[in-house]
N, C-alpha and C positions, 0 to 999 in steps of 0.2 A: 378555268377558260384561258383563252389565250394571251397572253403577255401583251400582246397588240391590242386588248379588247375596247380602248379608246379610237381606232383610227375607223373610218370610214368601210367595210365590206362589205363585198359580191358573193352569192352565193348561187348557186343552180339548187331543183326542185323536181325530185323526180318519180313518180308513181308506178311507171312501168305499165300504160296501160295500153291494151294492143284491140283496140274498135276496130267491127267486122269492115267498114268500107276502108282502111286501108290496112290488113291482116298482114301480118308475117312470121314466120315460126317463131317461137319464143327463146329458140336458142340464139337466132338472128338478134332479135329485138333487145336480146340482154349483150349480147355481147357489143352491139353498135354502142347502146349508151354505156356500157362500163369505157368504150372506145373515147365516146364523148367528154365523160366524165375525168380522163386521164386529159382528155383536149384544154378542157375547161382549165383543171392545175398548170397544165404548160403555159397557157393567156392568162392568168392571172388572176382567176376564181380562188376563192379563200375557204367555201365552204360548199359542203353539199349534202341536204335533206330528203330523204328516203320516207318515204309514208304509205301506211297499212289500210288494208282495209280486206273483207272478208266475202268470198261467195258472189262476186260479182263478175259478170259476164264478158266484159274485156278484157278478165286479165290482172284486175286492180296487184298490186303487190300486194301479197300475202304476208309473207315471213321477210322482215327488215334484215335482221340480223345476218343471216348468212350471206345479203346482197351487202349489206356493210362491210363484212370480212373480205369479199370481195374486191370490191373498191378499194379496200386497204393495201391489198396486195398489187394491186394497179399503181396506188399512187405513194408517192412519199411526204407532201405536207398537207395540203386541202384537206380540213377539218371534216368530220364525217357524223351527223345528227338523223337521229329519228325524229322525224317530225309529222307526225304524232307514231309511236309505238302504244297501241290498243290494250292497257294495261288490264283489264277487269277476264281476259283471254287467256293470260298467261301464267305457271303457277311464278311467283316472284323468286323462291331460292332459286331456280331453272334460269330465271331471265336473269338474275345476277350473274351468275357462272358464266351464262353465255354473252353478255356485254363484256365482263370482267376479260374475259377471252379476247374476244372481240380488240380491247383495248391493249392488249399484248402484241399481236397481230398489226396494227396499225400505228405501235409506240407511242399510246398516250393520247391519239386522236380522236377517239370518239365520244359523244355526247349524248346523254339518254333526252328524250322529249316523249315526251308521254301525255294522252289524255284515257279519258274515261270510256270514248264510244256513244253513237248516238243512235246507228241503226240498230232498229230491233231485229230484223233476219240474222244479222250476225250474233246478237246475244240468243234467239233461238237454236241456230245455227251450232252451237257450243252451249247449249242446254247451261245456261248462266243466266239468273233472273234481271231482268233488268234493273228492278227498283235494287237492286244489291249494286247497280254498278258504281256510285262513289261511294263505300264504303269498302268495297273491294280493294276500290284504287287506292286510298289512302292509307289502309292496312299494309299493301304492298310495297308503298313506296318508301313509309316508314322500317319495313323490312329490307328492301333494297339499298337506299341509304346506309342504313347499319352493318350492312352484307360487306358493300363495297368499301365502305370503310376500314374494313378489319376487324369487326367487332365476330366473337360467338355468338351466334344469336339464337335466342329463345320466344318462342310468340306462340300463345295459342289465343285463338280467338273462334268465334262460329266458321271461317270459313278458313282456317290455318290452322296448324297446329305442329310446331319444325323445335324443336330440340337441341340444341349449342350442333348449330351449325356452322361452320365456317365457310366461308367460300373461296376458292383456288383454281385459277391463279391469281396471286394478289396484283391488284389492281397499280398501275405504273400512275395514275394520275392521283395526288391526291391535295383532300383528303379524301376525297373518292371523283367519280366523273362528274361532268357537270349535268344537274338535271334542267332540261326545260318542261314547263307545264304547259297545256296546249288548252282552249276550252271555249264556250261563245257565253257563258252564265255568271252570276253573281258568286256561284259554288266556285265555279272552275280559279274564280279570282283568287278568294278566301284558298284554296287548296294550295295554291301558285305562290302564296305569300308564305304558308307554313310548311311548304314541302320541295318549294324549288326554288334555283337559281336564276332562272330567267322564265321569262312570260313568252307563247308565241302563238299569235291569233291571224290569219288571214282578214285583207281588208281594215286593219286598226287604223283608225283614227285617235286623235287627241282627247276625247271623252275617254275610252279605253285604256289609255295609259293613264289618263289620270286616275281613275279610277284603281288601278292597278298600285299606281303610287302610295293612294290613300289605305287601299289595304296591308302593304307591308308596312306603312307608318304603324299600324292597329296591332299590326303583329313586333312592334320596336325592330323590325331588319332596317339594313342600312337603305339608302335612297339615292346614297352622292355617286353609283357606280352601276346603272340601271342595265338590265339588260331583256331586251324587249325585241321582237322579230314580226315581221312581218310581210307578206309574198304578192306576189298582184302574176295570173295568169301571162304568158308570152307565147306567140306564135313563130315558129321559123318558117323558113319556103324558101324552094328556089328560086332562083333571079327570076324577076317576072319577063319578059320575052319582051325584046323591045318594038315588035309588029304589033299592032293593035288587036285584041283577043276577038272571036267573034263571038264570046259570049262575056258578062259580067265577071268582075272575078269576085269571087267568094271564100270564105272559108273551106264552103264544102266543095267547092271545086278544083283546090286545091289538096295536092297529096303533101302534108308537111311530114319535113325531116324529122323535126321532134315537135311536141307539142308539152312543154313544161312551162316549168314557174321559176321565175328568177325571186331569190329571197334574200331580204335586209338582217343582217347581224345590228343588236343593239348599237352596236358603231356606227351603225349603215344607213347605207342606201341602196335601192334596187337596181335592178336591170331588167327591162331599160328605163320604165317609169311609173313611178309609184311615190303615193304619200310615204312617206318612212321617218325616221326615228334616227337623230344625231348623238349621240351620246359623248358629249365634248366636255372633257375638264368639271365633269359630274352635273353639267348643264344639258339638259335633252330638249331638244328644239326640234318644229318639226321644220319640213321643206319638199318642195315638188323638186325632183331629178327630173329635168329633162331630157338629156339621151348621157345618159352617164356610162362612160367607157372604162372598162375592166386596168388596171396597169399593163 
């Protein structure tokens, strides 16, 4: 994790969606989002989160790591997190190689956020049985963590068969890039307590946080430096005209410049307004942020 993990942080969350009513060329969309991420870094944001889904008509980002590398090349300080990468659709050794490569390009700023996925059409598209998603994810996370820690990995199961595999380039972050896990179920909480360094879930509340802490305690994991992230949707739009509009102003009547999520880190409070968890001196506290302003 970053050295300043106890302070409140602000982040941005992108999915690169391109809905029909505001459709633009993909190269323009990607270019302008990368421009905005660079702007966000220059204006005090600490993190950028990227999410993954597949076979969605509006162009939802299907490939996080190439975009993470592009973000890394455009920035110098902001940390880059996959929020979340859908593990069952990836070869874990190849994934570890790509993570290590993005880590080198970014100078050690990449963090892996991982999830099991939930959309059945995605599993059908990749010919991965839906019922295998939990086991595949658990095994993949074991392989990825070991590979990114510098181990020579041998692993044989019903899904994988790797013999004496060692990942290059050597990851910059030690013992390995931080691993966040996301999810909504009790199984997700058990998984993050076993494999993760932090937990991320949209719309979190105190109950979710308390259950996460309880799972950490069951695994004898430390609870004095909780890493817990949540976020909310934000809509930014051009300045509203001073003259009265001839029709009511709604989100459907405004072409947004961005529809993105403000994202909070464990250290955090979100942007612009959300329930968040702050982790100060090891004590978690929930608070309502009104209009926090990045540095």
